[in-house]
C-alpha positions in Angstrom: 132.0 -168.9 16.9 129.7 -171.4 15.3 125.9 -170.7 15.7 123.7 -173.8 15.9 120.0 -174.0 16.1 118.1 -176.9 17.6 114.4 -177.9 17.4 112.9 -180.5 19.6 111.3 -183.5 17.9 108.4 -183.5 20.3 107.8 -179.8 19.9 107.6 -180.1 16.1 105.1 -183.0 16.2 102.7 -181.3 18.6 102.9 -177.5 18.0 104.2 -177.1 14.5 102.4 -174.2 12.7 102.0 -174.4 9.0 103.7 -172.0 6.6 104.6 -168.7 8.2 101.8 -168.7 10.8 104.4 -169.1 13.5 105.4 -165.5 12.8 102.1 -164.0 11.6 99.9 -165.0 14.5 97.6 -167.4 12.6 96.4 -170.3 14.7 96.9 -173.5 12.8 98.1 -175.8 15.5 98.3 -179.5 15.0 96.3 -181.1 17.7 96.8 -184.3 19.6 94.4 -187.1 18.7 91.9 -187.9 21.5 92.6 -191.1 23.5 91.3 -194.0 21.5 88.7 -196.2 23.2 90.1 -199.7 23.7 88.4 -202.8 25.0 91.3 -204.5 26.8 91.8 -208.1 25.8 94.1 -208.5 28.8 95.3 -206.3 31.7 99.0 -205.6 31.9 100.2 -205.9 35.4 102.5 -203.4 37.2 105.0 -205.5 39.1 106.8 -202.6 40.7 107.6 -198.9 40.3 110.3 -196.8 41.9 111.6 -193.2 41.6 115.0 -192.4 40.2 115.6 -188.7 41.2 113.6 -186.0 39.4 113.6 -187.4 35.9 114.1 -185.0 33.0 111.2 -182.6 33.5 110.3 -180.6 30.4 113.7 -181.0 28.8 114.2 -183.2 25.8 116.3 -186.2 26.8 116.9 -189.7 25.7 117.4 -191.1 29.2 116.0 -194.6 29.5 116.8 -197.7 31.7 119.3 -200.4 30.8 119.1 -204.0 32.0 121.7 -206.7 32.6 121.9 -209.8 34.8 118.7 -209.2 36.7 119.7 -205.6 37.5 118.0 -202.5 36.1 120.1 -199.3 35.7 118.4 -195.9 35.6 119.3 -192.3 35.9 117.8 -188.8 36.1 119.1 -185.6 34.4 120.6 -184.1 37.5 123.1 -187.0 37.9 121.5 -189.7 40.1 122.2 -193.2 38.9 120.6 -196.2 40.5 120.9 -200.0 40.2 117.6 -201.8 41.0 116.8 -205.4 41.5 114.8 -206.4 38.4 112.6 -208.7 40.5 111.2 -206.2 43.0 112.7 -202.8 42.2 114.7 -202.6 45.4 117.7 -200.3 45.3 121.1 -202.1 45.1 123.3 -198.9 44.9 123.0 -195.2 44.1 125.6 -192.7 43.0 125.4 -189.0 42.3 127.4 -187.7 39.2 126.4 -184.0 39.8 129.4 -181.7 40.3 130.2 -180.4 43.8 130.4 -176.5 43.6 131.1 -175.7 47.3 130.4 -176.7 50.9 127.2 -174.6 51.1 126.1 -174.6 47.5 123.8 -176.9 45.7 125.6 -179.3 43.3 125.7 -178.5 39.6 123.5 -180.8 37.5 125.4 -183.4 35.5 122.8 -183.0 32.7 122.8 -186.7 31.9 121.1 -187.1 28.5 122.0 -190.2 26.6 120.3 -193.5 27.4 122.2 -195.8 29.7 124.1 -198.8 28.3 125.0 -201.8 30.4 127.7 -204.1 29.0 130.0 -206.6 30.8 130.8 -205.2 34.2 130.2 -201.5 33.4 127.4 -199.0 32.9 127.9 -196.1 30.5 126.1 -192.8 30.2 126.7 -189.5 28.5 125.8 -185.9 29.3 124.9 -182.5 27.7 128.2 -181.2 29.2 130.1 -183.5 26.9 131.1 -186.0 29.6 130.9 -189.8 29.2 130.9 -191.8 32.4 131.8 -195.5 32.9 130.6 -196.9 36.2 131.4 -200.3 37.7 128.1 -202.2 37.6 128.7 -204.0 40.9 128.8 -200.8 43.1 128.4 -197.7 40.9 132.0 -196.6 41.5 133.5 -194.4 38.7 135.8 -196.4 36.4 136.6 -193.5 34.1 135.2 -190.2 32.9 136.1 -188.6 29.5 135.3 -185.3 27.9 134.1 -185.8 24.3 133.7 -183.4 21.4 130.2 -182.2 22.2 126.9 -183.0 23.9 126.4 -186.8 24.2 122.7 -186.9 23.5 122.4 -190.6 22.4 123.3 -193.7 24.3 126.9 -195.0 24.1 127.4 -198.2 22.1 130.0 -200.8 23.1 131.7 -202.9 20.5 135.2 -204.3 19.6 136.8 -202.9 22.8 135.4 -199.4 22.1 132.7 -197.1 23.5 131.2 -195.2 20.5 129.7 -191.8 21.2 127.9 -189.6 18.6 128.0 -186.0 19.7 125.8 -183.1 19.0 128.3 -181.4 16.7 128.4 -184.3 14.3 131.5 -186.2 15.7 131.6 -190.0 16.0 134.2 -190.8 18.6 135.7 -194.2 19.6 136.8 -194.4 23.3 138.9 -197.2 24.7 136.5 -199.4 26.7 139.0 -200.0 29.5 140.4 -196.5 30.0 138.1 -194.0 28.2 140.9 -192.6 26.1 139.8 -191.3 22.8 141.2 -193.5 20.1 139.7 -191.8 17.0 137.2 -189.2 15.9 135.3 -188.9 12.6 133.5 -185.7 11.5 130.1 -186.6 10.0 129.3 -183.0 8.9 126.6 -180.7 10.4 123.9 -178.4 8.9 123.1 -175.0 10.4 119.7 -176.1 11.6 118.9 -179.5 13.1 116.6 -181.4 15.5 117.9 -181.8 19.0 119.0 -185.4 19.1 121.6 -187.8 17.6 121.4 -191.3 16.4 123.3 -194.0 18.3 125.4 -196.1 15.9 124.6 -199.7 14.9 127.5 -202.1 14.7 128.2 -205.2 12.6 131.2 -207.0 11.1 133.7 -204.6 12.5 131.9 -201.5 11.3 129.7 -198.8 12.7 126.7 -197.4 10.8 125.4 -194.1 12.0 122.9 -191.5 10.8 123.8 -187.8 10.7 122.0 -184.4 10.8 122.9 -183.7 7.2 120.6 -186.5 5.9 123.4 -189.0 5.4 124.1 -192.5 6.7 127.8 -193.2 7.2 129.8 -196.4 7.6 133.0 -196.3 9.7 135.6 -199.0 10.3 135.8 -199.6 14.0 139.5 -200.4 14.5 140.7 -197.4 12.5 138.0 -194.9 12.7 138.0 -194.6 8.9 135.0 -193.5 6.9 134.3 -196.1 4.2 131.1 -194.8 2.7 128.3 -192.2 3.0 124.9 -192.2 1.5 122.3 -189.4 1.5 118.9 -190.8 2.2 117.1 -187.4 2.5 117.1 -184.5 0.1 116.6 -180.9 1.3 113.3 -179.5 0.1 110.6 -177.1 1.1 110.1 -173.4 1.6 110.6 -173.1 5.3 113.6 -174.0 7.5 111.5 -176.7 9.3 110.5 -178.2 6.0 114.2 -178.4 5.1 115.2 -180.4 8.2 116.4 -183.9 7.2 118.2 -185.3 10.2 118.8 -189.1 10.5 118.3 -189.3 14.3 117.2 -192.9 14.4 119.6 -195.7 15.0 120.0 -197.7 11.8 119.1 -201.4 11.9 121.2 -204.1 10.2 119.7 -207.4 9.2 121.1 -209.9 6.7 123.5 -207.4 5.1 120.9 -204.7 4.7 120.9 -201.4 6.6 117.4 -199.8 7.3 117.5 -196.1 8.1 114.8 -193.4 8.6 115.2 -189.6 8.1 113.0 -186.7 9.3 111.2 -185.1 6.3 112.9 -187.8 4.3 112.6 -191.5 3.5 112.7 -195.0 5.0 115.6 -196.4 3.0 117.2 -199.9 2.7 121.0 -199.8 1.9 123.5 -202.4 1.1 125.8 -202.8 4.1 129.0 -203.3 2.1 128.6 -200.5 -0.4 125.9 -198.1 0.9 124.0 -198.5 -2.3 120.3 -197.7 -2.0 118.2 -200.8 -2.5 114.8 -199.2 -2.1 113.1 -196.1 -0.6 109.7 -195.3 0.7 108.5 -191.7 1.4 108.1 -192.0 5.2 109.8 -189.7 7.7 110.4 -190.0 11.4 112.8 -189.5 14.4 111.9 -192.6 16.4 114.0 -195.9 16.3 112.5 -198.6 14.2 112.2 -202.4 14.6 113.0 -205.1 12.0 111.7 -208.5 12.9 110.6 -211.6 11.1 110.6 -209.9 7.7 108.7 -206.8 8.9 109.6 -203.2 9.7 107.7 -201.5 12.5 108.0 -197.7 13.0 106.4 -194.5 14.2 106.4 -191.8 11.6 106.8 -188.0 12.4 103.0 -187.6 12.7 102.8 -190.6 15.1 101.3 -193.1 12.8 102.4 -196.6 13.7 103.2 -198.5 10.5 104.2 -202.0 9.6 106.0 -202.7 6.3 107.5 -205.6 4.4 111.3 -205.5 5.0 111.8 -206.8 1.4 110.7 -203.7 -0.6 109.0 -201.6 2.0 105.4 -202.4 1.0 103.0 -201.2 3.7 101.1 -204.0 5.6 99.1 -201.8 7.9 98.8 -198.3 9.4 97.5 -197.4 12.8 96.5 -193.7 12.7 94.5 -193.3 15.9 97.5 -191.9 17.9 98.3 -188.9 15.7 100.5 -186.3 17.4 100.4 -188.0 20.8 104.2 -187.8 21.0 104.8 -191.5 20.9 107.9 -193.2 22.0 109.8 -195.6 19.8 108.0 -198.9 19.5 109.1 -202.1 21.2 108.1 -205.8 20.6 107.2 -207.5 23.9 105.4 -210.8 24.4 104.2 -210.9 20.8 102.8 -207.4 20.8 103.9 -203.9 19.6 104.0 -201.4 22.5 104.4 -197.6 22.5 104.1 -195.0 25.2 102.8 -191.5 24.8 103.2 -188.0 26.3 100.1 -188.4 28.6 101.5 -191.5 30.3 99.6 -194.3 28.5 101.0 -197.5 27.1 99.3 -198.7 23.9 99.5 -202.4 23.0 98.9 -203.4 19.3 98.4 -206.7 17.5 101.4 -207.1 15.1 99.2 -208.8 12.5 96.9 -205.8 11.8 97.8 -203.0 14.1 94.6 -203.2 16.1 94.7 -202.2 19.8 94.6 -205.0 22.3 95.2 -203.2 25.5 95.7 -199.7 26.9 97.2 -198.7 30.3 97.6 -195.4 32.1 100.7 -195.4 34.2 102.1 -191.9 34.8 100.6 -188.4 34.7 104.0 -186.8 33.6 104.1 -188.9 30.4 106.7 -190.9 28.6 109.4 -189.6 26.2 111.7 -192.6 25.7 110.9 -196.1 24.6 110.1 -199.1 26.8 112.9 -201.6 27.4 112.4 -205.4 27.4 114.1 -207.0 30.4 113.6 -210.8 30.2 109.9 -211.3 31.1 109.3 -207.6 32.1 108.8 -204.4 30.2 110.5 -201.3 31.7 109.6 -197.7 31.0 110.8 -194.5 32.6 108.5 -191.4 32.9 109.5 -187.8 32.5 109.4 -187.3 36.3 111.8 -190.2 36.9 109.5 -193.0 37.9 110.6 -196.4 36.5 107.8 -199.0 36.0 108.2 -202.8 35.5 105.2 -204.3 33.6 104.3 -207.9 32.7 101.7 -209.3 30.4 
């Protein structure tokens, strides 16, 4: 029986103790930075908010809304999935994917975990129980349900007639988009110790690029499920097990034939899409998805610095260090600004030119764990207790 250890990214960034103090009783806790004082240049407006079940509570989860054709799709960990009108937040339909255990018993939680994906006429979501669900977007009815190789912690990705799922035991699987049948599986290798989370693959030109827990980025041909190259972007180093973590849990970004990938305790690396050859590296580690836009890379590092770099060479343009250890979400570009959420329920808006704060907004006392989602003219974000907010600038 294989023994796997998991560490939560949020736990590491907030309560990590240096050296052996975790076991010796020394108090050397990394503390959350105080809330920066911001003079708002504008006031973001809450258009609507609505509850979607009980959220994720204190569990690590990548659940976040999806948006398609003026409909917002959102779910909670227990198994509630809702379709909401993007204009006013009114419920269009609701389904419950929890398992019925008996007439008098409470249903068994579905443990939904990966972010929702809306594509065509279906909505896809995975679970910690290794189930992937495809729902008809018109009414929420179940189109198919498939058992995959392990926990589906990242969002499913749809491309070339396949639904791609990266499981917690290092398997990338391609499911038939119509039926859910497993077409192929690729083993990406697993270390004994890893962060709890998996990267969703990025797709381009008939291939999938995916990060793995062994510090590698892999390229797979979609129609065959064949591995074509692997490149290590993080070397194991350090004295403690935590220091030696080198997961690539961020989704790679592909722009103009270049793959940008980020590893924990590792590097920000640019790779050639065709060969996997390393073009350049910068010593920056993280577990949050990055953005590449207009020749710039925007990312949140593992200490919650927000950083902008030049995409051609990785030269730093600015760093915003006033949000250290506030457990930031991945960043998103919205209405010309860079926006992140934090674990205390604030949204922080930054100027993309120099990283200065332009607005700050408290929304939810339970805090945010997953990134905002741009839905046309609105910004969506889901709190840990299951409240979905729609914001406009």
